[in-house]
Structures are given as C-alpha cells and as structure tokens.
C-alpha positions in Angstrom: 70.1 41.4 119.4 67.1 43.9 121.1 69.5 45.7 123.6 71.6 46.9 120.1 69.3 47.6 118.0 67.4 49.4 120.4 71.3 51.0 121.8 71.6 51.6 117.8 68.0 53.7 118.1 68.6 55.2 120.7 71.7 57.1 119.6 71.1 58.0 116.2 72.8 59.0 113.6 76.3 60.0 114.7 77.5 61.2 111.0 77.2 64.5 109.5 74.8 64.4 107.1 75.7 67.2 104.5 79.3 67.4 105.1 79.3 69.9 102.1 77.4 72.7 103.8 78.0 71.0 108.2 78.5 73.7 110.5 81.4 75.3 112.6 80.7 76.1 116.2 81.6 79.7 116.6 85.2 80.0 118.5 86.9 78.4 115.8 89.4 80.7 114.1 88.9 80.3 110.2 89.3 82.7 107.0 90.6 86.1 108.7 88.4 89.2 108.2 90.9 92.4 108.3 89.9 96.3 108.0 92.7 97.9 106.5 90.9 101.4 107.1 91.3 100.8 110.8 95.1 99.6 111.0 97.2 102.0 112.3 101.0 101.0 111.8 101.4 100.5 115.3 103.4 96.9 114.3 102.2 95.0 117.5 100.5 92.6 115.4 104.4 92.3 113.3 105.7 91.3 117.1 103.3 88.6 118.2 103.5 86.8 115.1 105.0 83.7 115.8 105.4 82.9 112.0 105.4 86.3 110.3 102.0 85.5 108.5 101.3 89.2 108.9 102.6 92.1 106.4 101.0 95.8 106.6 100.4 98.7 104.9 98.0 97.7 103.2 97.3 95.3 105.9 98.2 90.9 104.9 97.7 87.1 106.7 99.1 84.8 104.5 97.5 81.8 106.1 99.6 79.1 104.5 101.9 80.7 107.5 99.6 81.5 110.7 99.0 78.9 113.4 95.6 81.0 114.0 96.5 81.3 117.3 94.8 84.9 117.6 97.4 86.6 118.9 97.0 89.6 116.4 93.7 89.9 116.7 93.9 89.9 120.6 96.0 93.2 120.9 94.7 95.1 117.7 92.5 97.8 119.5 91.6 98.8 116.5 89.6 96.0 115.3 91.5 96.0 112.4 91.9 92.0 112.5 89.3 89.3 113.1 88.9 85.4 111.9 85.5 84.3 110.9 84.9 80.6 111.6 85.0 80.0 107.4 86.3 76.5 107.0 87.0 75.8 104.1 90.6 77.4 103.6 91.8 75.0 100.9 93.7 76.3 97.6 95.0 74.7 94.1 97.4 77.8 94.1 100.1 79.0 97.3 99.0 82.8 96.5 95.5 82.2 97.1 96.5 82.1 100.3 97.7 85.4 101.0 94.8 87.3 102.3 93.3 90.8 102.3 90.7 93.0 102.5 89.0 92.4 99.9 89.4 88.9 100.5 85.6 87.2 101.7 83.8 84.0 101.6 83.0 83.8 98.7 84.9 85.0 96.7 87.6 82.1 98.8 85.9 79.2 98.2 84.6 80.5 94.1 88.7 81.0 93.1 91.4 79.0 95.2 90.5 75.9 94.1 91.0 74.9 90.3 89.0 72.4 89.5 90.2 70.1 86.4 88.0 68.1 84.6 91.9 65.3 84.4 92.2 65.2 88.2 87.7 64.2 88.2 87.2 61.6 85.6 90.8 59.5 87.5 89.9 60.5 91.1 86.1 61.1 91.4 84.4 58.2 92.7 88.2 56.7 94.8 91.0 58.3 95.9 93.4 56.5 97.7 96.4 58.6 99.9 99.2 57.8 101.4 100.0 60.7 104.4 103.5 60.9 105.6 104.2 62.3 108.7 107.6 64.8 108.2 108.9 65.8 111.3 104.8 66.6 112.7 104.1 67.1 115.8 101.4 64.7 115.8 98.3 67.7 115.9 97.7 67.2 112.5 97.8 63.9 112.0 95.7 62.9 115.2 93.4 65.3 112.9 93.7 63.2 110.0 92.6 60.6 111.6 89.4 62.0 113.0 88.1 62.6 109.2 88.1 58.7 109.2 86.0 58.6 112.3 82.0 57.6 112.8 81.5 61.3 112.6 82.8 62.6 109.5 83.6 58.6 107.9 85.6 60.8 104.4 84.9 56.8 103.3 82.3 57.1 102.1 82.9 59.5 100.0 86.0 57.0 98.0 88.8 59.1 100.0 90.5 56.5 102.7 93.9 56.6 104.0 96.7 53.6 102.4 99.8 51.8 104.7 101.0 51.4 101.3 102.6 54.6 99.1 101.7 51.4 95.9 98.1 51.2 96.4 98.2 55.2 96.8 97.0 57.7 94.7 98.9 60.6 96.4 100.5 61.9 99.6 98.9 63.4 102.1 102.5 65.7 103.8 102.0 66.9 107.2 105.5 68.6 109.2 108.0 70.6 107.6 109.9 68.4 106.6 112.4 67.8 108.4 116.5 66.3 107.6 116.0 62.8 108.9 112.6 62.7 106.7 114.0 64.0 103.1 114.7 60.8 102.1 112.0 58.8 103.4 109.1 61.2 101.9 110.9 61.1 98.4 111.2 57.3 98.7 107.6 57.2 99.4 106.6 59.5 97.0 108.7 58.0 93.9 106.4 54.0 94.8 103.2 56.5 94.8 102.1 55.0 91.0 101.2 57.6 88.2 99.1 59.5 88.1 99.4 61.2 91.3 99.1 64.3 93.0 100.9 65.7 95.9 98.6 68.0 99.4 100.3 69.6 101.5 97.8 70.3 105.4 99.1 71.9 107.8 100.5 75.3 108.3 104.3 73.5 108.7 104.1 71.6 105.7 102.9 74.5 103.4 105.8 76.9 105.1 107.3 75.2 107.6 104.9 77.3 110.5 106.8 78.2 113.4 110.2 76.2 112.8 110.9 77.8 109.2 114.1 79.3 110.9 115.6 76.0 111.6 118.8 74.6 111.0 117.3 71.1 111.2 114.3 72.0 108.1 115.3 70.6 104.2 112.3 71.6 101.8 114.7 70.6 99.1 111.7 68.1 98.1 108.8 71.0 97.5 111.0 72.1 94.8 111.6 69.4 93.0 107.6 68.3 93.1 104.1 70.3 92.2 102.0 70.0 95.3 98.6 70.1 93.9 96.6 71.5 96.7 97.2 73.3 100.4 95.2 73.2 102.9 95.7 75.4 106.1 95.4 75.0 109.9 97.1 74.3 112.8 96.3 71.9 112.8 94.2 71.0 110.0 89.8 70.4 110.7 89.0 67.6 109.5 86.1 69.8 107.7 88.4 71.7 106.2 90.4 68.6 105.2 87.2 66.9 103.7 85.7 69.9 102.1 89.4 71.2 100.4 89.2 67.4 99.1 86.5 66.8 97.2 86.7 70.7 96.0 89.9 69.1 94.3 88.7 66.4 93.0 84.4 66.9 91.9 82.9 69.6 89.9 81.1 71.5 92.0 76.9 72.0 92.4 
C-alpha cells in the first residue's frame, strides 16, 4: 500500500487539467495559413495534393479533404502555404472547412461551430457515442481510443463511447464508408434512439479522402441523414475531437 501511494505521488497528475487550452506541439499541422499574394499560380501544389484539397486563384484549402501531409507546403517555393499548430478544427457546417487567406484562428473558432440551446439542454451533461469504422484504416479509431485514456480522459466531461447503439446518443463515423459497411452503418443509425447526432470524424469520413474516387465507396448514407458535426484530421487528434464535442454540446464561456 505504501509503495502504491509513493508511486502515485511520484507520477503526479497525468491527465491534462485544462483540456480546452492545452498546448500543442509545434510540429503539429493544424489550421492552414495562406498568403494568396505570394502565390504565382505555378500549380505545383495541385500536382502533389493526394486528395484535391487545394484550389488556386484564389488560394484555398478544404481541410475536409486535406490529409495534412504537408506536401503542398514543402513544394511551394514562395511560402504561400503554411500550417499553424491550431487544433480546434471542428465545424458544424461543411462549407466552413474551406480555408482561404482571410481565415484566422480566432475567426475560425468563433464561427465554425454553431452552439444550439436544444443541443446543450439535452447533451451537455452526458453524451454517449457509438463509433462505427466504415472502412477506415484504423488511424482515427486509435486516436479516438486515446481520447479515453488517462492523459485526455474525456469521460470526465460525460463523453463516452458505448458498445451498443441502443445506449448511444449519436454516431461517430470514421472511414470513407465502403459498400460492405453501408447496411451495417444504417442499421446502427436506426438503432440509436432519437434525438441523436451524427459526427463525421476524419478526412475519409468527411470527403472520402484518398479513397474518394474508389468504386468500392458508397456514401449514400450521408445524402439521407443530416450530419451535425465535422471533425477534420488524418488521423484526428484527441484534442481536436474532445474540444470539438465540447464546443458543440456546451455554451462557451
């Protein structure tokens, strides 16, 4: 018993106390920083982007398609494309994920997530989610598992993943939605009691990612059902996921 207490004191508090203001390592690629005036329309960035996330004239990046690989930044000789380490990338509207020169961290954070009173009144104290891997590579899935570990500990906010859709308040979808997962995904959605929310987590779920042109993809589910939250990343960082959920279900102070 004494050794256990001594070990606990030695280890200290492992969880991130202030999850909504936690620092991110400098190497993390988050919100793009674009300088359209530096772009000479050479189109080199377009040739290396694996998902077609870029547009030029004017310069724009769709972070719902972006894999954050950094290839565009590395090939740009005029420093027109950079990435900050700002990780609060969640949006309640798909169009907000298209970033241009005018987009700043403060502006994006203020406008991307629309907080609704009916959402906060129902889900602010407790949100149970059923995660469905709809053909994912397991990258986002591993990061979502990490969101519940001792470091991030999203359970302290009342946010948990559950095994049964019958116990869930909503779905978290990862992966591009392959044909063999269409029936299972819809079956899971229908098993979740109303009211419920749908969250697309990761580039593949939001846009199809590198698989968007595959003949084995069937994204008809997204045409039939409303998506409430888009959380970009490849894979999604636990801080991005947790802060995105908190911004959606709670009124900001």
